[in-house]
Residue, then its C-alpha position, 0 to 999 in steps of 0.5 A: m489515460n496512462i502516465q507516459a510522458k517523461n517527468e510527469l511523476t517525480l520519484e524520490i527515495v526518502y528512507s532507506q535501510q540495509t536489510d543486514s541490519i534488520p533483526v530477525l522477525s519476532k512474530d511468526n504468523s505463517g501457516t496460522q489462521k490469521g497469517i498467510e500460508y502459500s502453496r506452490i503445489d497447485i499454482p507453481n510460482p518460485a516467487l513465493a519461495f523467496p519472501k523479502t522483509y519490507l516495511e508495513l506503514f501505519g499511523s498518519p503521514e505526519h507521524l508515519i509508523g513502520r513495522y517489519a513484515s515478510e511475504n511468508g506471514k511473519k511480522d515483527n512485534t516492534f513498531f517505530t516512527l520512521f522519520n524520527n526517533n520519538f516513538k517505539y512500541v513493542a507489542v506483547d499483549s495481543d495482535v496489533i491491527d492498527l496504531l496511530l500517534t497523536d500530535t501530543g505524543d500519546f498513541l492508540k492501539l487497535t487490537f481484535d477486541s479493543i482499542t487503547l489510548e496509551r498516554k506519555d504519562g503511562t496511563k491507559i483508557q480502553y474500550p471493548l470493540s471489534g475494529m479493522k482500522i483507525i481513522p483520525s478525523e480533522n477535529k482530532a476525534i477518532w473513528v474506528i471502523g468495524l465490519n458493520d459498525t463504526w465507533l467515534i471517539d472524542a478528542d479527549f477519549k472520554t466519550i464514544k459513540r456507535f453508529e451503523w456502517t458497512g463501509g468497512i476497510n475501504t472507509i476514509s475520512y473527509n470533513d469530520s465524516l466517513i465516506c466510501f463508494n456504495k456497493s454499485r460504485d455509482a454513489i458516495l455514502s457518507l456518515d457525519k459525527n451525529g450519525v447522519t447518513k447521506s447518498e450522493k449519486t456520482v457522474l461516473k460509475y466506477g469499476y466493481f473493485e474501485n474504492l476510494a483511497g483519498y478524497w478532498g472534495n472534487q479531487y479524489i484518488t481511487l484504488e482498483g487492484t494495484t491501480l491508482r487513479w487520479y480524478d478531478g470531478p468526473e475527469l480522469k486526470g491519470e493512472i498508474g499500476l503499482q505492479s513494481a517498483g524499485v531502484l535503477n542502477n544510476g540510483e533513480a527510483f522507478v515504477s513499472y506496470t503492464k496495461n493493454k499488453t504493453t509494459y511501462l517503465l517510468s523514472n525521473s529520467l526515463s519513460k519506456k515502453w514495450a509492446l508484448p506478444e498478442n498471445f500473451d495472456k497473463q495480465i501483467l509483466p513488469v520490470v523488476f530490475e535493470k541489468e547491464n544491457g536491458y531490463s529484466a521483467y518477471n511475474l509468476s513463472n514468466y520472464y523476459e529481458f527488455s532491450k534498452n533500445g527496443t520496443t517490443a518483446e519477441s517472445l517470453h519465457v517460462i523459467n523454473e524455481m532453480q532458474y528464478q533463484k539463480g537469475v532473478a531472485p537475488y537482484r529483484w525489487i518487490i513492492g510490500q505485500s500489505h500496508y504498503f502505501k500511505i497517501v499524504n495528499y492529492n499529489q503525493l504518496i509514499l510506497s514501501i519497496a524492498g530490494p536485494k539488500e535494502i528496504i526503501l520508501i519512495e515518495i511519488k509526486s503527481p503533477f495534477 
């Protein structure tokens, strides 16, 4: 089922920063092997010509860390806590893949060839490994996830164990164990701290690209593409596509997505939808900003202005780069490209978005 009823979601702006106060990004990864390189020759897409700066989110929900990044591959080398001023780290030695701040104020830094614990007193402990992300365990131990391996480091950072594990980047933790879907999406795999693996068949068979994003036993959240789904056992409680999000003219945060040729717009006080033409074959056309008399929707080169009083879109328009630059780019909101959300619990997540003049974090609360 879609989340369609008014006020089923609660959206709150929890962080805001003006873009003119953001420093020039210090590390240019655009066009490099590890960066992101866009081409508008083969697939014309004017949106790619105007990258916005947004916040990548790292760490745990309790100690959320941000870093400025841009859609053209540029990333700043400064990491900082978002809701207090007790942590700031400037990466100078190598590319940082992941960071985690502990309850004691120490922090963990994962690079392409090692993980390092840097204590508040300046001492460091480092282990050579090739990991992709850090996952904190409930008992304060640390998992480091690799491509075909995982490493478990105890809370004191004194012992490290290596296990075989192929869950990769889609791995999450629950009850001191790692879990993920198997490749067939019909079982949950787990690995405990002693290296014991288990496979438990699920009632449902999930989508081919659907992965666990949060797990609390019988309740869990999955992510498939941009679609988040909330489950309670085998029952699908709700889903929402994170295709677009922003702020309306009245200051309310909104989310928007397209499903089954219908575009939805949701805020704390609005629940609107518009039927798209039957011949529309581009899959999505979400709202990206509000105008005085309507809502502007955009994806790739498709553009449309939904009427505030209407329920259908009669015809869509294809715009060129000049039209996009003049009529869409200065006003549109966009969701961050990578590390763009953080799940707090089954009923709460934080989403990173960027607008014409500010970077914002939205807290989305579900009723399930």
